[in-house]
N, C-alpha and C positions, 0 to 999 in steps of 0.2 A: 539374533538379539545380542546385545552387548554383554559379553562374558566378563570383561574387565575394562576399566576406564583407560587402562594402558593401551587398548587397541586403538584409541582416538589420538595417540601421541606418536611423534617421530623424533627421536634424540631428546626426549623430556619436554618437547613443545607439542601444542595442537597441530595436527596434520596441516599442511598448507592448504590443501582443498577445502577442508572443513573451515579453517580460519578465514579464507577468502569468502566462503559463502555466508558465514556468520557476520562479518564485517559489511559486506554488500547490503544484507538484510538491514542491519542496524542503521546504516547510512540512509537507506531508502524509507525506513520507519521514522527517523529523525526528520527527514524532509517532509514527509507527510504530516507529522505532528506539528511542524511549523506552518504549513499551509492550512490545517484544519480551521483554525479560528478565522482566518481570512476568508475561507471558502464559506463557512457558516454565515459570517457577517454579509458577504455578498449575496448569498442565497436569501437571506432575510430581507435584504434591501431590494433585491430583484422582485420579490413577491409583492412589495409595497409599490414599487415604481411602475411595474407593469400589470398589476392587477389581473393575473390571469383567472379564468373561470373554467369550471368542468364543463366538457361537452359531452353529448351522448354519442358514443361511438361503439357501443356493444360491450364496453368495459365497465361502465358505470351503470346507475340506475337512473330512472327519470327524475328521482328527488334530487340527484346531484347536478343536473344540467342548469348551468347559469349560477351555480353557487360559487362564490369566491374561494379560491385555493389559497391555502396558508403553507402548505407543505411542498417544497421544491422538488421532492422525490416524486410528486404526483404529476409532474409536468407532461408526462406521457398522456395524460387524460385531458390536456388543454389542446386548442387548436394547434396544427402544425406551425402555422404562421407565428403565433405568439411565443410557443415553445422556442422556435428557432430564434427569434428576436431576444429571448431571455438567455439562451445558451450562448449566443454570438456576444452579448453584453458581458455576461459572466466571464467568458474567455478573455475578452479585450481589458476588463478590469484586473484580471490575474496577470496579464502581460504587462500592464502598466505598473504592477507591483514587482516586476522582474522575474516573474515565473513564466517560463517559456516552454513551448513545445512545437514540434513540426506542425505547419498547417495541414489539414484544418482541425487538428486535435487540440483538446482542452488540456491545459497544463496539469490541472487537478486529476483528471481522469488518467492521463499519463502517469503521474506519480502514484496513483492507486494501483494501476496495472504493473508498473515496475516493482512495487513492493510485493504484490501478489506473485509475480515471477521469481523474485529473490527468496521469498518464502519457500516456493516450490523447489527452487535450487537447493536450498538448505536441507529440506526434508529428503530430496533425492540424493544428495551427497551422504547423508546419514543412513540412507536405505541399506547400504552395505552392512551396517552394524545393527540396524533395527528390523530390516526386512519390510519396512513401510514406505511406500512410494506415494508421491502427491497425486498421481494419476490413478490410484486405486479407487475401483468403483464404490467401495464403502466409505471413501473419504468425504464425508459431509463437511460443511463449512464449520459446524460446531466441533467435530472431531478433530478437523485441521487446526482450529485455533487452541484446543487443548494441546494437540501434539506438538505445535510450534512452541507453545509456552514451555513444555517439558523439556524439549531440545534446547531452547535458549537458556533455561535456568541450568541445565546440565553443563552446556558449553561455557557460559559465564563463570560458573563455579570452577570449572577446569581452568579457565583463563587466569582466574584469581590464584589457583593452586600452582600453575606453572609459571607465574609472573608474565603472562602474555598481555601485552598492551592492546586494548580494543579501541581506544580513542585515536583514530588516525590523524586527528589535527592536534595532538599533543606535540608532535615533532614535525614541522613543516615539510621536511624532505619525505617522511613517510606519507603524508597527506598527497604530496605531488606525485609520488610513485603510484599510489593507489588510484588517484583521479586519472592519471595517464594510462592505467591498465583497463579503464572502463570503456 
């Protein structure tokens, strides 16, 4: 456990591995926050445009069969054909809005996965001081969210105290160097 906040510093600044993990996570979180309203609008539009219905595949009940679906997250209960069409349309619409990912992946899901990985990296970088790892069997999604919040609040407070800039876009040369390191 952290005995002193000084353990997180080197020469009066946040240790570089901690700072890099924090900035990576904040950048990925910002990208996802930018994508969220676009994703949600596309999901709603897809449900109206394609009109998926529930099918009986062992996951639903006989009451659900043929009922119009309104929740994008339930597409796994639609036919494979219609779900595939919706996912392909959703992905192509994101690409039209300049969000890209390597084929055949969805830019939104790639961004969510990248954020999850960066959050794990931040938790794991801090494990030296907290003894908590992202891969711990007891790390539920709820506990992970609480733990990340505590770590981020601590590190942002430490950044303020040490005068550490977290906005990599404030100075163009810092942004270029950061993006080149990714």
